[in-house]
C-alpha atoms as one frame of an Amber mdcrd trajectory, in Angstrom:
protein
  54.572-166.524-120.011  56.199-168.343-117.116  53.153-169.276-115.035  54.878
-169.479-111.694  53.961-167.910-108.392  56.295-165.573-106.546  55.390-165.796
-102.842  57.356-163.530-100.536  58.870-166.356 -98.514  60.437-167.727-101.721
  61.422-164.302-103.053  63.192-163.520 -99.760  64.023-166.897 -98.186  66.578
-165.357 -95.799  63.845-163.120 -94.402  61.045-165.669 -93.928  60.952-165.178
 -90.146  61.072-161.388 -90.514  58.212-161.498 -93.030  56.036-163.483 -90.632
  56.844-161.118 -87.750  56.185-157.986 -89.788  52.904-159.402 -91.090  51.698
-159.840 -87.523  53.185-156.673 -85.995  53.275-154.001 -88.698  49.980-152.934
 -90.343  51.750-151.060 -93.152  53.829-154.127 -94.010  50.721-156.306 -93.796
  48.972-154.074 -96.339  51.949-154.207 -98.721  52.254-157.981 -98.369  48.522
-158.485 -98.932  48.528-156.330-102.068  51.640-158.145-103.330  49.997-161.546
-102.749  46.750-160.519-104.465  48.617-159.090-107.429  50.835-162.178-107.707
  47.712-164.354-107.613  46.087-162.244-110.337  49.173-162.416-112.571  49.493
-166.160-112.060  45.798-166.612-112.849  46.105-164.671-116.103  49.168-166.686
-117.115  47.571-170.022-116.231  44.177-169.411-117.806  45.227-167.692-120.981
  42.525-165.059-120.435  43.111-162.381-123.038  44.610-159.170-121.737  46.577
-156.426-123.380  50.345-156.480-123.150  50.302-153.037-121.562  47.855-154.151
-118.854  49.912-157.239-118.121  53.097-155.154-118.005  51.437-152.707-115.609
  50.498-155.562-113.273  54.012-156.964-113.324  55.558-153.528-112.830  53.345
-152.922-109.809  54.388-156.299-108.369  58.054-155.340-108.771  57.429-151.974
-107.098  55.707-153.685-104.167  58.532-156.189-103.910  61.016-153.298-103.724
  58.995-151.587-100.982  58.758-154.842 -99.038  62.491-155.435 -99.360  63.219
-151.937 -98.052  61.088-152.686 -94.994  62.928-155.963 -94.468  66.402-154.460
 -94.604  65.446-151.550 -92.329  65.072-154.097 -89.553  62.487-152.067 -87.646
  60.800-155.050 -86.075
């Protein structure tokens, strides 16, 4: 396990300003970003604490984070802000 956080501003450094604008102006984006952050925090917490979890559960969490990241990226490249 890597035990590192994946905040959006580091995942998409070229879009940091767009992320901040969308978080304040777009409720749908805000919801996606919030869920992504909470999930990233949960994954990081599991990695850091060594709390037992099944591999399938951990994989599901990471897969959901990737799916959210993809949705967020699509919003960023659409440029509707």
